[in-house]
C-alpha positions in Angstrom: 11.0 -1.2 7.0 8.1 0.5 7.6 4.6 -1.3 6.2 3.8 2.0 4.4 7.2 2.2 2.5 6.9 -2.0 1.8 4.9 -1.0 -0.8 7.3 0.3 -2.7 9.9 -1.8 -3.2 7.7 -4.6 -4.6 7.4 -3.7 -8.4 4.4 -6.0 -8.7 0.9 -5.2 -8.7 -0.2 -5.3 -4.7 -3.9 -6.0 -4.6 -6.4 -5.8 -1.8 -9.8 -7.2 -1.2 -11.8 -5.7 1.1 -15.1 -7.9 2.9 -16.0 -5.8 5.8 -14.9 -2.2 7.3 -11.5 -1.3 7.1 -10.2 0.8 9.8 -7.3 2.9 11.4 -3.9 1.2 10.0 -5.9 -1.2 7.3 -5.4 2.4 5.5 -1.2 1.6 5.0 -2.3 -1.9 3.0 -5.3 -0.2 1.0 -2.9 2.6 0.3 0.0 0.6 -0.4 -2.1 -1.7 -3.1 -2.7 -0.9 -6.9 -6.0 -2.3 -6.8 -8.5 -2.5 -4.1 -11.8 -4.6 -4.4 -14.5 -3.9 -2.3 -17.9 -4.7 -1.4 -20.7 -2.0 -1.2 -21.6 -2.2 1.9 -17.5 -1.2 3.5 -16.9 1.5 5.4 -13.7 3.6 5.8 -12.9 5.2 8.2 -9.3 6.6 10.4 -10.6 7.4 14.2 -7.0 7.3 15.9 -8.4 10.9 16.7 -11.0 9.5 18.9 -8.3 7.8 21.0 -6.6 10.8 21.6 -3.5 9.6 18.8 -3.3 10.5 15.1 -2.8 8.3 11.8 0.8 9.8 11.3 1.8 6.8 9.2 -1.6 7.2 7.1 -1.0 10.2 6.3 1.9 9.8 4.7 0.1 6.8 2.7 -2.8 9.1 1.7 -0.9 12.1 0.2 0.3 10.0 -2.4 -3.6 8.9 -3.4 -5.1 13.0 -3.0 -3.9 16.1 -1.8 -3.2 16.9 1.5 -6.5 19.1 2.4 -8.4 15.9 1.7 -5.6 13.5 3.3 -5.9 15.6 6.8 -9.4 16.3 6.6 -9.8 12.5 6.9 -7.4 12.4 9.3 -8.9 14.6 11.7 -12.2 14.9 11.9 -12.4 11.0 12.0 -15.7 10.9 9.6 -16.4 7.4 7.7 -16.8 7.0 4.3 -19.0 4.5 2.1 -16.7 2.1 -0.3 -18.6 4.9 -3.0 -16.9 8.1 -1.4 -13.8 5.7 -0.4 -13.5 4.9 -4.2 -14.1 8.8 -5.2 -11.8 9.9 -2.6 -9.1 7.4 -4.2 -8.9 4.8 -1.4 -9.9 2.2 -3.3 -10.7 1.3 -7.4 -13.2 -1.1 -7.7 -16.8 -1.1 -5.8 -19.3 -4.5 -6.5 -22.1 -5.8 -4.7 -20.4 -9.0 -1.9 -21.8 -11.0 -4.2 -20.0 -10.4 -7.4 -16.6 -9.8 -5.2 -15.0 -12.6 -6.5 -16.1 -12.2 -10.1 -14.6 -8.9 -10.4 -11.3 -9.8 -8.8 -10.8 -13.4 -11.0 -11.9 -11.3 -13.9 -9.3 -8.6 -13.2 -6.5 -10.8 -12.1 -7.3 -13.1 -15.7 -6.7 -10.1 -17.8 -3.7 -8.7 -15.8 -2.2 -12.0 -16.4 -2.3 -11.9 -20.5 0.0 -8.9 -19.7 4.2 -8.7 -20.1 5.4 -9.2 -16.4 8.5 -7.4 -17.0 6.6 -4.3 -18.5 4.6 -4.5 -15.4 7.3 -4.9 -13.3 9.7 -2.0 -15.0 6.7 0.6 -15.1 5.7 0.0 -11.4 9.8 0.7 -10.8 10.0 3.4 -12.5 7.2 4.8 -11.1 8.7 4.2 -7.5 11.6 6.1 -8.5 10.1 9.0 -10.5 8.8 10.4 -6.5 12.8 10.9 -5.8 13.2 12.8 -9.1 12.5 16.3 -9.8 9.7 17.0 -12.0 12.0 18.2 -14.6 13.6 15.4 -15.0 11.1 12.8 -15.8 10.7 12.9 -19.6 14.4 12.3 -19.6 14.5 9.4 -16.9 11.2 7.8 -18.5 12.9 7.5 -22.3 15.5 6.2 -20.5 13.6 3.2 -18.7 11.9 2.8 -22.6 15.1 2.8 -24.4 16.1 -0.6 -21.6 12.5 -2.0 -22.1 13.2 -2.5 -25.7 15.8 -4.7 -25.6 14.1 -7.0 -23.4 13.0 -10.5 -24.3 9.4 -9.6 -23.3 9.1 -6.2 -25.8 10.7 -8.5 -28.4 7.9 -11.4 -28.0 5.3 -8.7 -27.4 6.4 -7.3 -31.0 6.6 -10.3 -33.1 3.3 -10.9 -31.6 1.3 -8.3 -32.7 3.3 -8.9 -36.3 2.6 -12.1 -36.5 -1.1 -11.7 -34.9 -0.9 -14.2 -31.9 -0.7 -14.0 -28.6 2.2 -13.3 -26.4 4.1 -16.2 -24.8 5.3 -13.8 -21.8 9.0 -14.7 -20.4 9.2 -12.6 -18.0 12.2 -11.3 -19.2 
């Protein structure tokens, strides 16, 4: 299986931590992650056309994050984007100073780890499956997914914890 497609099989949040410049194939990893934390000094570029190549696989991944015209422009011009420009383009999700990177990431992880792993897993799986379903069938498909998740242990625990005004104890089931 190709790296760009492998992320579709992982139904857990993938998180990247960017400490320096991200070039060429690194985009496959960044595009596959739901969350990308980057230092504000990082640069992002697809320089393949300067070598007589074209970032074909990266283009497929970029098209899921941004309009086709914008993705092609990144591939054709080989321009460098600042971290803020990459965030505005949807390539990365969080930008902070180098001295705040680990603290921001750990804070984010602490928040996510308090949430239902079952709900996250099933939601990410449904999101991946939506790519192969016609738009006109999305709502029915997702209604059926909701019906399925209601019967899980995590859903029962989440509802009970809400009613009892306590923190849930997730089982991941």
